[in-house]
C-alpha angles and dihedrals in degrees: 000000000000091000090058091050092051091047090051091051091051091055090064098232093114090052090055091047091050092048093050091046090052093048091047092051091046091051090050091051091051092049090050093049096047094047096050119118117248091244091057092048092052091049092051092043091059097052113130100246094148096060114102118250114240113237122193112181120205113264118214 
């Protein structure tokens, strides 16, 4: 079974499928970004991404 998978990867078809899947997902993201309402963009722009995340490890 693994030999068939490796042979299929060598043929290049999986590389093309992966490339087209990536381009399709990227295009969908661009469409989503450019069709967002201004209110939604402002809300996402002001998210607190620079604040540190608190981490509390378990103590034994």
